[in-house]
N, CA and C atoms as a LAMMPS dump frame, in Angstrom:
ITEM: TIMESTEP
0
ITEM: NUMBER OF ATOMS
255
ITEM: BOX BOUNDS ff ff ff
-5.0000000000000000e+02 5.0000000000000000e+02
-5.0000000000000000e+02 5.0000000000000000e+02
-5.0000000000000000e+02 5.0000000000000000e+02
ITEM: ATOMS id mol type element x y z
1 1 1 N 175.347 -256.258 233.998
2 1 2 C 175.682 -254.573 233.694
3 1 3 C 177.305 -254.723 233.342
4 2 1 N 177.59 -254.257 232.191
5 2 2 C 178.925 -254.184 231.587
6 2 3 C 179.758 -253.198 232.346
7 3 1 N 181.041 -253.198 232.451
8 3 2 C 182.15 -252.65 233.16
9 3 3 C 182.113 -251.256 232.21
10 4 1 N 182.164 -250.11 232.877
11 4 2 C 182.29 -248.794 232.539
12 4 3 C 183.729 -248.562 231.934
13 5 1 N 183.957 -247.689 230.753
14 5 2 C 185.203 -247.873 230.05
15 5 3 C 185.948 -247.115 230.988
16 6 1 N 187.194 -246.806 231.059
17 6 2 C 188.426 -246.505 231.593
18 6 3 C 188.161 -244.919 231.915
19 7 1 N 187.962 -244.399 230.758
20 7 2 C 187.831 -242.759 230.946
21 7 3 C 186.469 -242.503 231.602
22 8 1 N 185.635 -242.884 231.735
23 8 2 C 184.187 -242.919 232.375
24 8 3 C 184.871 -243.036 233.765
25 9 1 N 185.284 -244.129 234.106
26 9 2 C 185.639 -244.452 235.537
27 9 3 C 186.623 -243.506 235.993
28 10 1 N 187.615 -243.028 235.346
29 10 2 C 188.572 -242.03 235.613
30 10 3 C 187.915 -240.437 235.908
31 11 1 N 186.975 -240.163 235.102
32 11 2 C 186.347 -239.175 235.305
33 11 3 C 185.187 -239.278 236.347
34 12 1 N 184.754 -240.129 236.643
35 12 2 C 183.673 -240.138 237.807
36 12 3 C 184.713 -240.144 239.116
37 13 1 N 185.542 -240.723 239.155
38 13 2 C 186.659 -240.789 240.49
39 13 3 C 186.874 -239.156 240.694
40 14 1 N 187.746 -238.673 239.588
41 14 2 C 188.203 -237.284 239.706
42 14 3 C 187.216 -236.461 239.773
43 15 1 N 186.118 -236.458 239.108
44 15 2 C 184.921 -235.42 239.486
45 15 3 C 184.616 -235.539 241.06
46 16 1 N 184.21 -236.694 241.292
47 16 2 C 183.732 -236.924 242.636
48 16 3 C 184.723 -236.322 243.81
49 17 1 N 185.869 -236.484 243.688
50 17 2 C 186.909 -236.12 244.659
51 17 3 C 187.099 -234.529 244.55
52 18 1 N 187.132 -233.814 243.34
53 18 2 C 187.549 -232.708 243.004
54 18 3 C 186.61 -231.622 242.402
55 19 1 N 185.48 -232.298 242.066
56 19 2 C 184.404 -231.173 241.615
57 19 3 C 182.986 -231.794 242.289
58 20 1 N 182.905 -231.983 243.609
59 20 2 C 181.867 -232.218 244.095
60 20 3 C 180.41 -231.817 243.821
61 21 1 N 180.765 -230.099 243.779
62 21 2 C 179.518 -229.512 243.549
63 21 3 C 179.047 -229.575 241.921
64 22 1 N 179.507 -229.7 241.092
65 22 2 C 179.354 -230.129 239.692
66 22 3 C 178.791 -231.432 239.644
67 23 1 N 179.065 -232.424 240.494
68 23 2 C 178.723 -233.71 240.759
69 23 3 C 177.385 -233.913 241.125
70 24 1 N 177.174 -233.011 242.312
71 24 2 C 175.874 -232.918 243.016
72 24 3 C 174.859 -232.36 242.08
73 25 1 N 175.189 -231.142 241.148
74 25 2 C 174.353 -230.801 240.451
75 25 3 C 174.007 -231.751 239.415
76 26 1 N 174.841 -232.255 238.591
77 26 2 C 174.549 -233.271 237.666
78 26 3 C 173.596 -234.533 238.149
79 27 1 N 173.878 -234.859 239.53
80 27 2 C 173.153 -235.91 240.084
81 27 3 C 171.854 -235.316 240.094
82 28 1 N 171.451 -234.142 240.701
83 28 2 C 170.319 -233.434 241.226
84 28 3 C 169.436 -233.394 239.854
85 29 1 N 170.023 -233.079 238.737
86 29 2 C 169.22 -233.143 237.415
87 29 3 C 169.199 -234.29 236.405
88 30 1 N 169.637 -235.178 237.167
89 30 2 C 169.646 -236.715 236.383
90 30 3 C 170.604 -236.733 235.267
91 31 1 N 171.695 -236.136 235.073
92 31 2 C 172.324 -236.209 233.953
93 31 3 C 173.887 -236.394 234.203
94 32 1 N 174.147 -236.911 235.236
95 32 2 C 175.259 -237.287 235.751
96 32 3 C 176.04 -238.407 234.666
97 33 1 N 175.243 -239.453 234.671
98 33 2 C 175.749 -240.613 233.651
99 33 3 C 175.91 -240.32 232.442
100 34 1 N 175.094 -239.418 231.902
101 34 2 C 175.278 -238.844 230.233
102 34 3 C 176.504 -237.82 230.379
103 35 1 N 176.746 -237.068 231.238
104 35 2 C 178.134 -236.199 231.209
105 35 3 C 179.039 -237.271 231.192
106 36 1 N 179.314 -238.29 232.042
107 36 2 C 180.318 -238.946 232.236
108 36 3 C 180.478 -239.7 231.013
109 37 1 N 179.529 -240.204 230.675
110 37 2 C 179.67 -240.988 229.017
111 37 3 C 180.124 -239.899 227.986
112 38 1 N 179.642 -238.653 227.741
113 38 2 C 180.104 -237.882 227.001
114 38 3 C 181.55 -237.391 227.033
115 39 1 N 181.952 -237.373 228.34
116 39 2 C 183.427 -237.111 228.847
117 39 3 C 184.047 -238.222 228.287
118 40 1 N 183.816 -239.291 228.408
119 40 2 C 184.664 -240.547 228.015
120 40 3 C 184.731 -240.631 226.388
121 41 1 N 183.517 -240.83 225.962
122 41 2 C 183.486 -240.555 224.455
123 41 3 C 184.386 -239.832 223.882
124 42 1 N 184.227 -238.36 224.18
125 42 2 C 185.089 -237.392 223.867
126 42 3 C 186.506 -237.618 224.08
127 43 1 N 186.737 -238.165 225.151
128 43 2 C 188.225 -238.547 225.333
129 43 3 C 188.863 -239.779 224.461
130 44 1 N 187.973 -240.51 224.321
131 44 2 C 188.21 -241.537 223.454
132 44 3 C 188.763 -241.074 222.005
133 45 1 N 187.901 -240.435 221.598
134 45 2 C 187.926 -240.01 220.252
135 45 3 C 189.138 -238.997 220.058
136 46 1 N 189.218 -238.165 220.861
137 46 2 C 190.519 -237.355 220.957
138 46 3 C 191.734 -237.953 221.017
139 47 1 N 191.776 -239.02 221.943
140 47 2 C 192.919 -239.682 222.068
141 47 3 C 193.236 -240.365 220.763
142 48 1 N 192.325 -241.249 220.239
143 48 2 C 192.631 -241.72 218.952
144 48 3 C 193.32 -240.961 218.073
145 49 1 N 192.683 -239.827 217.768
146 49 2 C 193.223 -238.803 216.841
147 49 3 C 194.701 -238.478 217.346
148 50 1 N 194.832 -237.956 218.492
149 50 2 C 196.239 -237.655 219.014
150 50 3 C 197.357 -238.669 219.083
151 51 1 N 196.964 -239.92 219.105
152 51 2 C 197.748 -240.876 219.334
153 51 3 C 198.084 -241.253 217.902
154 52 1 N 197.126 -241.078 216.784
155 52 2 C 197.714 -241.486 215.331
156 52 3 C 198.587 -240.24 214.91
157 53 1 N 198.523 -238.785 215.177
158 53 2 C 199.27 -237.815 215.127
159 53 3 C 200.629 -238.157 215.659
160 54 1 N 200.691 -238.514 216.629
161 54 2 C 201.962 -238.784 217.367
162 54 3 C 202.716 -239.967 216.644
163 55 1 N 202.044 -240.948 216.36
164 55 2 C 202.569 -242.071 215.494
165 55 3 C 203.293 -241.663 214.263
166 56 1 N 202.415 -240.748 213.469
167 56 2 C 202.981 -240.185 212.298
168 56 3 C 204.2 -239.56 212.187
169 57 1 N 204.257 -238.847 213.428
170 57 2 C 205.566 -238.191 213.805
171 57 3 C 206.816 -239.205 214.184
172 58 1 N 206.459 -240.271 214.27
173 58 2 C 207.505 -241.178 214.623
174 58 3 C 207.478 -241.737 216.175
175 59 1 N 206.517 -241.46 216.916
176 59 2 C 206.698 -241.86 218.256
177 59 3 C 206.138 -243.449 218.236
178 60 1 N 206.919 -243.983 219.33
179 60 2 C 206.31 -245.649 219.537
180 60 3 C 205.118 -245.556 219.927
181 61 1 N 204.408 -246.507 220.04
182 61 2 C 203.221 -246.763 220.379
183 61 3 C 202.785 -246.058 222.034
184 62 1 N 204.021 -246.57 222.816
185 62 2 C 203.78 -246.28 224.228
186 62 3 C 204.119 -244.597 224.29
187 63 1 N 204.957 -244.097 223.49
188 63 2 C 205.379 -242.699 223.61
189 63 3 C 204.155 -241.951 223.085
190 64 1 N 203.477 -242.578 222.086
191 64 2 C 202.123 -241.922 221.451
192 64 3 C 201.172 -241.599 222.575
193 65 1 N 200.932 -242.798 223.189
194 65 2 C 199.663 -243.003 224.117
195 65 3 C 199.957 -242.044 225.282
196 66 1 N 201.212 -241.981 225.84
197 66 2 C 201.45 -240.994 226.901
198 66 3 C 201.28 -239.513 226.469
199 67 1 N 202.12 -239.232 225.321
200 67 2 C 201.883 -237.893 224.866
201 67 3 C 200.39 -237.34 224.661
202 68 1 N 199.663 -238.359 223.975
203 68 2 C 198.2 -237.998 223.58
204 68 3 C 197.567 -237.71 225.108
205 69 1 N 197.725 -238.638 225.902
206 69 2 C 197.009 -238.566 227.57
207 69 3 C 197.471 -237.232 228.06
208 70 1 N 198.593 -236.747 227.961
209 70 2 C 199.033 -235.607 228.564
210 70 3 C 198.534 -234.352 227.758
211 71 1 N 197.939 -234.486 226.316
212 71 2 C 197.561 -233.426 225.756
213 71 3 C 195.913 -233.39 226.156
214 72 1 N 195.253 -234.582 226.218
215 72 2 C 193.939 -234.581 226.316
216 72 3 C 193.302 -234.753 227.654
217 73 1 N 193.904 -235.232 228.725
218 73 2 C 193.373 -235.519 229.938
219 73 3 C 192.406 -234.58 230.478
220 74 1 N 193.11 -233.326 230.619
221 74 2 C 192.377 -232.302 231.331
222 74 3 C 191.262 -231.542 230.561
223 75 1 N 190.848 -232.213 229.23
224 75 2 C 189.86 -231.503 228.4
225 75 3 C 188.379 -231.926 229.017
226 76 1 N 188.196 -233.302 229.38
227 76 2 C 186.951 -233.704 229.547
228 76 3 C 187.122 -234.564 230.931
229 77 1 N 188.202 -235.336 231.124
230 77 2 C 188.303 -236.313 232.063
231 77 3 C 188.515 -235.533 233.575
232 78 1 N 189.97 -235.12 233.709
233 78 2 C 190.541 -234.486 234.669
234 78 3 C 190.39 -233.1 234.925
235 79 1 N 189.128 -232.6 235.265
236 79 2 C 188.803 -231.132 235.161
237 79 3 C 189.39 -230.654 236.339
238 80 1 N 189.994 -229.071 236.135
239 80 2 C 190.153 -228.613 237.16
240 80 3 C 189.561 -228.472 238.496
241 81 1 N 190.186 -228.741 239.764
242 81 2 C 189.478 -228.762 240.955
243 81 3 C 188.46 -227.652 241.429
244 82 1 N 187.457 -227.888 241.824
245 82 2 C 186.645 -226.492 242.103
246 82 3 C 187.145 -225.7 243.461
247 83 1 N 186.946 -224.559 243.451
248 83 2 C 187.652 -223.836 244.533
249 83 3 C 186.641 -223.915 245.449
250 84 1 N 187.234 -223.785 246.904
251 84 2 C 186.309 -224.087 248.096
252 84 3 C 185.093 -222.959 248.121
253 85 1 N 184.074 -223.626 248.624
254 85 2 C 182.883 -222.449 248.947
255 85 3 C 183.089 -221.651 249.823
């Protein structure tokens, strides 16, 4: 089996720690892997576009990656923590 992409692994770790009810529901319905893959794919696509935009504005590659991650990370990977039940 191939290693999962970094955004997939980040999302899975974050969701399991901070969104356990969401993970339980996704597992119960058999769509956790698909949801994680979608979050990973969307993040990768959006990161690419954001990095290109940052580079066009004159950022260095490292700056562009950091700035893009700051803009994108909470959209699909680092979801807000669930409130206690």
